[in-house]
C-alpha positions as CSV (number, residue, x, y, z in Angstrom):
1,M,0.0,0.0,0.0
2,R,1.1,3.5,-0.7
3,P,1.5,5.7,2.3
4,T,-1.2,8.3,2.7
5,M,0.1,11.8,1.9
6,R,-0.8,14.4,4.5
7,Q,-2.2,17.6,3.1
8,E,-0.5,20.6,4.6
9,P,-2.9,23.2,5.9
10,V,-3.5,26.2,3.7
11,P,-2.7,29.5,5.6
12,G,-5.9,31.2,6.5
13,R,-6.9,34.5,8.0
14,K,-6.0,33.4,11.5
15,G,-2.5,32.4,10.3
16,K,-1.9,35.8,8.8
17,V,-3.1,37.7,11.9
18,R,-0.8,35.6,14.0
19,E,2.1,36.4,11.7
20,Y,1.4,40.1,12.0
21,V,1.1,39.9,15.7
22,E,4.4,38.1,16.0
23,A,6.1,40.5,13.7
24,F,4.8,43.4,15.7
25,A,5.9,41.8,19.0
26,V,9.4,41.2,17.7
27,A,9.7,44.7,16.4
28,L,8.5,46.1,19.7
29,L,10.9,43.9,21.6
30,I,13.8,45.1,19.4
31,A,12.8,48.7,19.9
32,L,12.6,48.3,23.7
33,V,16.1,46.7,23.7
34,V,17.6,49.4,21.5
35,R,16.0,52.1,23.7
36,T,17.1,50.5,26.9
37,L,20.7,49.6,25.9
38,V,21.7,51.4,22.8
39,I,20.2,54.8,21.9
40,Q,17.3,57.0,23.2
41,A,15.6,60.0,21.7
42,F,15.2,63.3,23.6
43,K,13.6,66.6,22.9
44,I,15.3,69.9,23.9
45,P,12.8,72.0,25.9
46,S,14.9,74.9,27.1
47,S,17.5,77.5,25.9
48,S,20.2,76.5,28.4
49,M,22.4,74.8,25.7
50,E,22.1,77.5,23.0
51,N,23.5,77.9,20.4
52,T,24.7,74.3,20.4
53,L,21.1,73.0,21.0
54,L,17.9,75.0,20.3
55,I,14.4,74.6,21.7
56,G,12.7,72.1,19.4
57,D,15.8,70.1,18.5
58,H,15.3,66.3,18.8
59,I,18.5,64.3,19.5
60,F,19.7,60.8,19.8
61,V,21.7,59.9,22.9
62,N,24.4,57.1,23.0
63,K,23.5,55.0,26.1
64,F,26.3,52.4,25.9
65,I,29.5,54.4,25.6
66,Y,29.6,55.1,29.4
67,G,28.5,51.6,30.3
68,Y,25.4,50.5,32.3
69,H,24.6,51.3,35.9
70,V,23.5,48.3,37.9
71,P,20.7,49.3,40.2
72,F,21.4,49.4,44.0
73,T,25.2,49.3,43.3
74,K,28.0,51.8,42.6
75,G,29.9,51.9,39.3
76,R,29.1,50.7,35.8
77,I,29.7,47.6,33.7
78,L,30.7,47.3,30.0
79,Q,32.0,50.8,30.0
80,I,33.8,51.9,26.8
81,R,35.1,55.1,28.4
82,P,34.1,57.5,31.2
83,P,32.7,61.0,30.5
84,R,35.3,63.4,29.3
85,R,35.6,67.2,29.6
86,G,33.6,68.7,26.7
87,D,31.1,65.8,26.4
88,I,27.4,66.8,26.1
89,I,25.5,64.5,28.5
90,V,22.0,63.7,29.5
91,F,21.6,62.8,33.2
92,V,19.0,62.5,35.9
93,F,18.5,65.8,37.6
94,P,19.8,65.6,41.2
95,E,17.1,67.8,42.6
96,D,14.2,66.0,40.8
97,P,14.8,62.4,39.6
98,S,11.7,62.6,37.4
99,K,13.5,65.0,35.1
100,D,16.4,64.6,32.7
101,F,18.8,67.4,32.1
102,I,21.3,68.0,29.3
103,K,24.6,69.9,29.9
104,R,28.2,69.9,29.0
105,V,30.9,68.3,31.1
106,I,33.3,71.0,32.4
107,G,35.1,69.2,35.2
108,V,35.9,65.5,35.7
109,P,37.0,63.8,39.0
110,G,40.1,65.4,40.3
111,D,39.7,68.7,38.4
112,T,39.6,72.0,40.3
113,V,37.0,74.3,38.7
114,E,37.0,78.1,39.1
115,I,35.1,80.9,37.5
116,R,36.4,84.5,37.4
117,S,34.3,87.1,35.6
118,K,32.5,84.5,33.5
119,R,35.8,82.8,32.5
120,V,36.2,79.2,33.5
121,Y,39.5,77.9,34.8
122,I,40.4,74.2,35.1
123,N,43.3,73.5,37.5
124,G,44.4,77.1,37.3
125,A,44.4,77.3,33.4
126,P,41.7,79.1,31.4
127,L,39.4,76.6,29.6
128,R,39.1,77.2,25.8
129,E,35.4,77.3,25.0
130,N,34.3,78.2,21.5
131,Y,30.7,77.0,22.1
132,V,29.8,79.4,24.9
133,R,27.1,82.0,24.6
134,F,26.5,84.9,27.0
135,A,23.0,86.1,26.7
136,D,23.7,89.2,28.9
137,G,26.9,90.1,27.1
138,D,30.2,90.5,29.0
139,T,28.8,92.7,31.7
140,I,29.6,91.2,35.1
141,D,26.9,91.4,37.8
142,A,28.6,91.3,41.1
143,F,25.4,90.1,42.8
144,V,25.2,87.0,40.7
145,R,28.1,85.3,42.5
146,G,27.4,81.7,41.6
147,R,26.8,82.5,37.9
148,D,29.7,84.8,37.0
149,N,32.2,84.1,39.7
150,L,32.9,80.8,41.6
151,P,35.7,80.1,44.1
152,P,37.8,77.0,43.3
153,V,35.9,73.7,43.9
154,K,37.4,70.2,43.4
155,V,35.4,67.6,41.6
156,P,35.1,64.6,43.9
157,R,35.6,61.0,42.8
158,G,32.6,59.6,40.9
159,K,31.2,63.1,40.2
160,L,31.0,65.6,37.3
161,F,30.8,69.4,37.1
162,V,28.5,70.4,34.3
163,M,27.4,73.7,32.8
164,G,25.1,74.9,30.0
165,D,26.6,76.5,26.9
166,N,24.2,79.5,27.3
167,R,25.9,80.5,30.5
168,D,23.6,83.3,31.6
169,R,20.5,81.2,31.1
170,S,21.5,77.8,32.5
171,Y,20.7,76.2,35.9
172,D,23.7,73.9,36.4
173,S,26.5,72.8,38.8
174,R,27.2,76.4,39.7
175,F,24.0,76.4,41.6
176,W,23.1,72.9,42.7
177,G,26.5,71.1,42.7
178,F,27.9,67.9,41.1
179,V,26.3,65.2,39.0
180,D,26.8,61.6,40.1
181,Q,28.4,59.6,37.3
182,D,25.8,56.8,38.0
183,A,23.1,59.3,37.1
184,V,24.4,59.8,33.6
185,V,22.0,58.5,30.9
186,G,24.4,58.9,28.0
187,E,26.2,61.1,25.5
188,A,24.4,63.3,23.0
189,M,25.2,62.1,19.5
190,F,23.4,64.1,16.8
191,I,20.2,66.0,15.9
192,Y,17.8,63.9,14.0
193,F,15.0,66.4,13.7
194,S,14.5,70.1,14.5
195,I,11.4,72.3,14.4
196,D,10.7,75.9,15.5
197,W,7.3,76.3,17.2
198,S,8.0,79.8,18.4
199,G,5.9,81.5,15.8
200,G,2.6,80.3,17.3
201,V,1.5,78.0,14.5
202,G,-1.7,76.1,15.4
203,W,-1.7,72.3,15.4
204,A,-4.2,72.3,12.5
205,E,-2.1,74.5,10.2
206,V,-0.3,71.5,8.8
207,W,0.5,73.2,5.5
208,R,2.9,75.5,7.4
209,Y,4.8,72.7,9.1
210,P,7.5,72.3,6.4
211,D,8.5,75.9,6.8
212,L,9.0,75.4,10.5
213,V,11.5,72.6,10.1
214,R,15.1,73.6,10.6
215,W,16.4,71.5,7.7
216,S,20.0,72.6,8.1
217,R,20.2,71.3,11.6
218,I,19.1,67.8,10.8
219,G,22.1,65.4,11.0
220,Q,24.4,67.7,12.9
221,V,26.8,65.9,15.1
222,L,27.0,67.3,18.6
223,H,30.4,68.2,20.1
């Protein structure tokens, strides 16, 4: 007798739906892994980093370069390198853990940071900063001691001293102290999108959206 041939089932509607669900689940899982371990998107809400970053810039942040913080422990694993002076970093705000801040690293562990008449000195030498903006010009306000003048402070082990590029409009380490390295989320990589909503365009005026996009900023590497 010839063996009876089994007829394979013809894919039906349920099979297709299952394929779509599985594909969506895999894509979602990959997106979650990438967001958790590789890169994360952030939107710039304030002017503290102008002109490097503008309100409405959307950026990607590299989450693996500084390694991963293990909860309830000190230190990081799989670290490529620690934060360096000049890096633009996203971190958990020390005064409110529900918020993420973005600033530039000015002092690393062991550095002595000093500010004299708006000029930053690291270990006694003036820091070269071609990215800085002074919204109030060069006028020194003697009453704004923490902003324009700061006595020498040494950055402790495991900490960072950070400042915004828009020095007269930034709430940073001059006012609330150091950032714990374990609170660092990652390093800002590049701008993937930028839009200027300052003109008061309504959400329904979609035909005006292309004119609001800052096309020249898209793809800019941050440094």
